[in-house]
C-alpha positions as CSV (number, residue, x, y, z in Angstrom):
1,M,0.1,0.3,0.5
2,E,3.2,2.2,0.5
3,L,5.1,1.9,-2.2
4,A,1.8,2.8,-5.2
5,A,0.5,5.7,-2.6
6,T,4.8,6.4,-2.9
7,N,4.3,5.5,-7.0
8,A,1.9,8.5,-7.4
9,T,3.2,11.3,-5.6
10,N,6.1,10.9,-7.3
11,A,4.0,10.7,-10.7
12,T,2.3,14.1,-9.5
13,R,5.3,15.3,-8.4
14,E,6.5,14.8,-12.2
15,A,3.5,15.7,-14.0
16,F,4.3,18.8,-12.2
17,G,7.7,19.4,-12.6
18,D,7.1,19.1,-16.2
19,V,4.1,21.2,-16.6
20,L,6.2,23.7,-14.4
21,E,9.1,23.9,-16.6
22,R,7.2,23.5,-19.5
23,H,5.5,27.2,-19.0
24,R,8.3,28.5,-16.5
25,G,7.9,31.8,-18.7
26,I,4.9,32.9,-17.4
27,V,6.2,32.1,-13.6
28,L,9.1,34.5,-14.8
29,K,7.1,37.3,-17.0
30,I,4.6,37.7,-13.7
31,A,7.6,37.9,-11.2
32,G,9.4,40.0,-13.6
33,S,6.4,42.5,-14.0
34,Y,5.2,43.1,-10.0
35,A,8.8,43.2,-8.3
36,A,11.6,44.9,-9.6
37,D,14.4,43.9,-7.4
38,P,16.2,40.6,-8.3
39,D,16.1,39.3,-5.1
40,D,12.6,40.2,-5.5
41,R,11.4,38.4,-8.0
42,A,13.6,35.2,-7.2
43,D,11.5,35.7,-3.8
44,L,8.2,35.9,-5.8
45,A,8.9,33.4,-8.9
46,Q,9.2,31.0,-5.3
47,D,5.7,32.2,-3.9
48,I,4.7,31.8,-7.4
49,A,5.8,27.8,-7.6
50,A,4.9,26.8,-4.5
51,Q,1.3,28.4,-4.8
52,L,0.6,26.2,-7.7
53,W,2.1,23.5,-6.4
54,R,-0.1,23.8,-3.6
55,A,-2.7,23.8,-6.0
56,W,-2.2,21.0,-8.6
57,P,-4.2,18.9,-6.7
58,S,-7.1,21.3,-7.4
59,Y,-6.3,21.8,-11.5
60,A,-8.4,19.9,-13.6
61,P,-6.8,18.6,-16.7
62,D,-10.5,19.6,-19.0
63,R,-9.1,23.0,-18.8
64,P,-5.4,25.4,-20.0
65,V,-3.1,25.1,-17.5
66,T,-1.9,27.9,-19.4
67,T,-5.4,29.6,-17.7
68,W,-4.9,28.3,-14.7
69,M,-1.0,29.3,-14.0
70,Y,-1.5,32.7,-15.0
71,R,-4.2,32.5,-12.6
72,I,-2.4,31.9,-9.4
73,A,0.4,33.5,-10.6
74,L,-0.8,36.9,-11.0
75,N,-3.0,36.3,-7.6
76,V,0.3,35.3,-5.6
77,A,2.0,38.2,-7.6
78,I,-0.8,41.2,-7.1
79,S,-1.2,39.9,-2.9
80,H,2.8,40.1,-3.1
81,L,2.7,43.9,-3.9
82,R,0.0,44.8,-1.8
83,G,1.8,43.5,1.0
84,R,4.8,45.2,0.1
85,T,3.0,48.3,-0.4
86,L,1.7,48.1,2.8
87,R,4.9,47.5,3.9
88,D,6.9,50.1,1.9
89,R,4.8,53.3,2.4
90,H,7.9,55.1,0.3
91,H,8.5,54.9,-3.8
92,V,12.5,54.1,-4.0
93,P,13.4,55.0,-7.5
94,L,14.7,52.5,-9.6
95,D,18.6,52.6,-10.3
96,E,18.0,53.8,-13.8
97,E,21.5,53.2,-15.2
98,A,21.4,49.2,-13.8
99,H,18.0,49.4,-15.5
100,A,19.8,50.3,-18.9
101,G,22.5,47.5,-18.7
102,A,20.8,45.1,-18.2
103,L,18.1,46.1,-21.1
104,H,20.7,46.9,-22.5
105,E,22.5,43.1,-22.6
106,A,18.6,41.5,-22.9
107,S,18.4,43.7,-26.7
108,P,20.8,42.5,-29.6
109,G,22.4,44.6,-31.0
110,G,22.3,46.9,-28.6
111,D,20.2,48.9,-30.8
112,H,19.6,52.4,-28.3
113,E,16.2,53.5,-29.8
114,A,13.9,50.3,-29.3
115,S,15.7,49.2,-26.2
116,Q,14.3,53.5,-25.1
117,H,10.5,52.5,-26.7
118,L,11.2,49.0,-24.1
119,R,12.3,50.7,-20.9
120,M,9.3,53.4,-21.4
121,L,6.7,50.7,-22.0
122,Q,8.1,49.1,-18.9
123,R,7.9,51.6,-16.7
124,V,4.4,53.2,-18.2
125,I,3.0,49.4,-17.9
126,A,5.1,49.3,-14.0
127,A,2.6,52.2,-13.4
128,L,-0.3,50.7,-14.2
129,P,-3.1,48.9,-11.2
130,P,-2.7,45.5,-10.9
131,L,-5.7,44.5,-12.9
132,D,-4.2,46.6,-16.1
133,R,-0.6,45.4,-15.3
134,A,-1.9,41.6,-15.9
135,L,-4.4,42.9,-18.0
136,M,-1.8,44.4,-20.4
137,L,0.8,42.0,-20.2
138,L,-1.7,39.2,-21.3
139,Y,-2.8,40.6,-24.0
140,L,1.3,40.7,-25.0
141,D,1.6,37.8,-24.1
142,E,-0.9,37.1,-27.4
143,R,-3.8,35.8,-25.0
144,S,-7.5,35.5,-25.9
145,Q,-9.7,38.5,-24.9
146,R,-11.6,34.8,-23.9
147,E,-8.3,33.7,-21.8
148,I,-7.6,37.0,-20.2
149,A,-11.3,36.8,-19.1
150,D,-11.4,34.0,-17.3
151,V,-7.7,34.2,-16.0
152,L,-9.1,37.6,-14.3
153,G,-12.4,36.9,-13.7
154,I,-14.2,39.6,-15.8
155,S,-16.4,39.2,-19.1
156,E,-15.3,39.6,-22.5
157,S,-16.7,42.5,-22.6
158,N,-14.5,44.3,-19.8
159,V,-11.5,42.8,-21.2
160,S,-12.0,44.2,-24.3
161,T,-13.0,47.7,-22.8
162,K,-9.8,47.9,-20.2
163,L,-7.5,47.2,-23.9
164,S,-9.0,49.7,-25.5
165,R,-8.6,51.9,-22.9
166,L,-5.3,50.7,-21.4
167,R,-3.5,50.8,-25.5
168,Q,-5.1,54.6,-25.5
169,R,-3.4,55.5,-22.6
170,I,-0.2,53.5,-23.7
171,R,-0.1,56.1,-27.4
172,D,-0.3,58.7,-25.9
173,E,2.1,58.8,-23.8
174,F,4.5,58.1,-26.2
């Protein structure tokens, strides 16, 4: 009996590990969008992975795994952000030089204009309220309006309206 339970547990861990590895970009993208400091990003990514593991038994295989992962990851990230906001009542500006260096490394060929636009877009997204930031991240990840609605728990028409307003706001910023 114990051997069967151990095998089932190992199979569960393996299945979860495969899913997490295959879609780790979701965890990293959300952590990177909700935490500026590298240590905070790593902590948030770990918190997201831990929450995904805790929720794994309730995952319904008939639903898209990415929708399930986004929903959990965004909930953890937004909770993290709210908790951090309560702890850090003061805004500490981002080290622009370090951030610019990281962007320069991330953009092949070192296209200065593209790096500038990317920094501007990241600033605009970082300044958005948590729900709007999640909406924009899902949109930029080319998720359908139906999937965005499922992840965020809002209607498709609400997604459409919010996206339209967010795109206009970003156009106005540029």
